[in-house]
C-alpha positions in Angstrom: 77.3 69.4 84.5 77.0 72.2 81.9 79.9 73.9 80.3 81.7 76.3 82.3 84.2 79.0 81.5 87.2 78.6 83.8 89.4 81.6 84.3 93.0 81.4 85.8 95.2 84.0 87.4 98.7 82.5 86.8 101.1 84.1 89.6 100.2 82.6 93.0 97.2 80.9 91.4 98.2 78.5 88.7 101.8 78.8 89.4 103.8 79.3 92.9 104.7 83.2 93.1 108.0 83.7 91.1 107.6 80.8 88.9 106.3 80.1 85.4 105.6 76.1 86.1 102.2 74.9 87.2 102.1 71.9 89.5 101.5 68.6 87.6 98.4 68.2 89.6 96.9 71.7 88.3 97.7 70.8 84.7 96.1 67.5 84.9 93.0 69.1 86.3 93.1 71.6 83.3 93.2 68.9 80.8 90.4 66.7 82.6 88.1 69.7 82.6 88.6 70.5 78.9 88.1 66.9 78.2 84.7 67.3 79.8 83.8 70.1 77.6 84.8 73.2 79.8 86.9 75.8 78.3 89.9 77.2 80.3 91.5 80.3 79.9 94.2 82.4 81.5 93.5 85.8 83.2 96.5 87.6 84.3 98.3 90.8 84.9 101.0 89.5 82.7 101.3 90.7 79.1 100.9 88.3 76.2 104.6 88.0 75.9 105.0 87.0 79.3 102.3 84.5 79.2 103.9 82.6 76.2 105.5 79.8 78.4 102.2 79.1 80.3 100.0 79.2 77.2 102.2 76.4 75.8 100.6 74.0 78.4 97.2 74.3 76.5 94.4 77.0 77.0 91.5 78.2 74.9 92.4 81.8 75.1 93.7 84.6 77.6 92.7 87.7 79.1 96.1 89.3 79.3 97.5 92.9 80.7 94.8 92.8 83.3 92.2 93.0 80.6 93.7 95.2 78.1 94.5 92.5 75.7 92.0 89.5 74.8 92.3 86.5 72.7 89.9 83.5 72.4 90.7 80.6 69.9 93.6 82.6 68.4 91.3 85.6 67.6 92.1 89.1 69.1 89.0 90.2 70.7 89.9 93.5 72.4 93.3 95.5 72.8 93.2 98.8 74.4 96.5 100.5 75.1 97.1 103.6 77.1 96.8 106.7 74.8 100.2 108.2 74.3 99.2 111.5 75.6 97.6 110.0 78.8 100.8 107.8 79.1 103.1 111.0 79.3 100.5 112.6 81.8 101.0 109.5 83.9 104.8 109.3 83.8 105.1 112.8 84.6 103.1 112.3 87.8 105.2 109.3 88.7 108.5 111.2 87.9 107.2 114.2 90.1 106.7 111.6 92.9 110.0 110.0 92.5 108.4 106.8 91.5 110.3 104.4 89.2 108.1 102.3 86.7 108.0 99.4 84.3 106.0 99.8 81.1 104.2 96.9 79.8 103.6 96.6 75.9 101.9 93.6 74.3 104.9 91.5 74.2 107.8 93.0 76.4 108.2 95.4 79.2 110.6 98.7 79.4 112.2 100.1 82.8 114.7 102.6 83.9 117.8 101.1 85.4 116.6 102.4 88.8 113.4 100.6 88.6 115.1 97.4 87.8 117.6 97.9 90.7 115.1 98.9 93.2 112.5 95.9 92.2 115.2 93.3 92.3 116.6 94.4 95.7 113.3 95.0 97.4 111.8 92.3 99.8 108.2 91.2 100.0 105.2 92.1 97.9 102.3 90.4 96.4 102.4 87.6 93.8 102.9 90.3 91.1 106.0 91.8 92.6 107.3 88.0 92.7 106.7 87.8 88.9 108.7 91.1 88.4 111.7 90.2 90.4 111.8 86.7 88.5 111.4 88.5 85.4 114.1 90.7 86.3 116.7 87.9 87.8 116.0 86.0 84.4 115.9 88.8 82.1 112.6 87.8 80.7 111.7 90.5 78.1 112.6 93.5 80.0 114.4 96.3 77.9 115.7 99.6 79.0 113.1 102.3 78.9 115.2 104.1 76.2 114.5 101.1 73.9 110.6 101.4 73.9 110.2 103.4 70.5 106.5 103.4 69.7 105.0 100.3 71.1 101.9 100.9 72.7 101.7 100.5 76.5 98.9 98.4 78.3 99.9 98.6 82.0 102.4 100.3 84.1 103.9 98.7 87.3 105.5 101.2 89.8 107.7 101.3 92.8 108.7 104.0 95.2 110.1 104.6 98.5 108.2 107.9 98.6 104.8 106.6 99.0 103.5 110.0 100.7 104.5 111.6 97.4 102.2 109.5 95.2 99.3 111.4 93.6 96.9 108.8 94.2 93.6 111.0 93.8 94.9 112.2 90.2 96.1 108.8 89.3 92.7 107.1 90.7 90.5 109.3 88.0 92.1 107.3 85.3 93.5 104.1 86.6 92.3 101.5 89.2 95.5 101.8 91.4 96.3 98.2 92.5 98.3 97.9 95.6 100.9 94.9 95.2 102.2 95.3 98.9 100.9 92.3 100.2 102.9 91.3 103.6 105.5 93.9 102.4 107.5 95.7 105.5 110.6 97.2 103.6 109.1 100.7 103.3 108.9 100.2 99.5 105.3 100.6 97.8 104.7 98.6 94.6 101.8 99.1 92.6 99.9 98.6 89.1 98.1 101.1 87.1 95.1 99.4 85.3 93.1 101.7 83.0 89.5 102.0 84.2 88.5 101.3 80.5 89.0 97.6 81.1 89.8 94.9 84.0 89.9 91.3 84.1 86.2 91.0 84.6 85.4 93.0 81.3 88.0 90.7 79.6 86.0 87.7 80.9 82.7 89.2 79.7 84.4 89.7 76.1 85.1 86.0 75.9 81.7 85.1 77.0 80.0 87.2 74.4 82.1 85.8 71.8 81.1 82.1 72.8 77.6 83.0 73.4 78.0 82.5 77.2 77.3 84.7 80.2 79.2 85.5 83.2 77.1 83.3 85.5 78.5 80.3 83.5 82.3 81.4 84.7 84.6 80.2 87.5 87.8 82.3 88.1 90.6 81.7 90.4 92.9 84.4 91.7 95.0 85.5 94.7 95.8 89.3 94.3 93.9 92.4 94.4 94.2 92.8 90.5 92.0 89.9 90.6 89.0 91.5 92.3 87.3 92.6 89.2 87.6 88.9 88.2 86.2 87.6 91.2 83.2 89.8 91.3 82.3 89.2 87.9 82.4 85.5 87.9 79.7 83.2 88.5 81.8 81.5 91.1 84.8 83.3 92.5 87.7 81.3 94.1 90.5 82.7 96.1 93.7 80.9 96.8 94.8 80.4 100.8 97.8 81.9 99.9 96.1 84.9 98.5 95.5 88.7 99.9 93.1 88.7 102.9 91.2 91.5 101.6 90.4 89.5 98.3 89.2 86.7 100.4 86.2 89.1 101.4 85.0 89.1 97.8 85.4 85.2 97.3 82.7 82.7 97.1 85.2 79.7 98.0 88.8 79.9 99.4 90.8 76.8 98.1 94.2 75.4 99.3 97.3 77.1 98.4 98.6 76.7 95.1 101.7 74.6 96.1 99.1 72.2 97.9 97.4 71.2 94.9 94.7 74.0 95.3 93.4 74.2 91.8 92.9 70.4 91.3 91.1 70.1 94.8 89.0 73.1 93.8 88.3 71.7 90.3 86.8 68.6 92.2 84.8 70.4 94.7 83.1 72.6 92.1 82.4 69.3 90.0 84.5 70.6 87.1 86.3 67.3 86.9 
């Protein structure tokens, strides 16, 4: 089989939602794929700092912050934070809608006490929401909003109990507003703001160009709607069985759940190992 570039979301795809430990079957499949000459990358909404533990398992690079920060072979290929003036405009809109937020920089995240309390106490939500709840429980690089300083922000995660007040039309002119409310029924809306200048698909294309490959040479695995651009861009897009029903509509293949050795089984099915 020709060399493939394999891109893996983390939460709900490589790892069960709310954890950072991949099943041993997934790690074995990744090792075997790399031994066969394929390259394997993370492609996640997590920022670089929150990917640190997972990157230690051995990858060829990463698309971090949902495409805002791209690294291949230790070289930074792309870095696109939100302009400070645009960030102030965005936060003013969220403040006006009584939404709380977590600001993701390259290595950390900053949130108000109200955001932390509401996220930690809320129920349901997609894999990204579970990732945040775990990070809050374990204090993984989460700092008070007032401590941010001048660190550039790549992505905004927000939560509100006043969904009807969200200025979706205005926000959508600048951002892809990603709904992370999968299976949630608690009246709380969770979402991500991903700048329209990039997405996971453009991050994949950046790595392909760097390596002299094409998107036709890629296989991508995801589970939530912030993986949509990744799966649409890939030569083969795979959604996990535990994934968002809407994402499955755009997938070439649906594989078993992450906790049912889904990655290993899909790697075998696709001839990657």
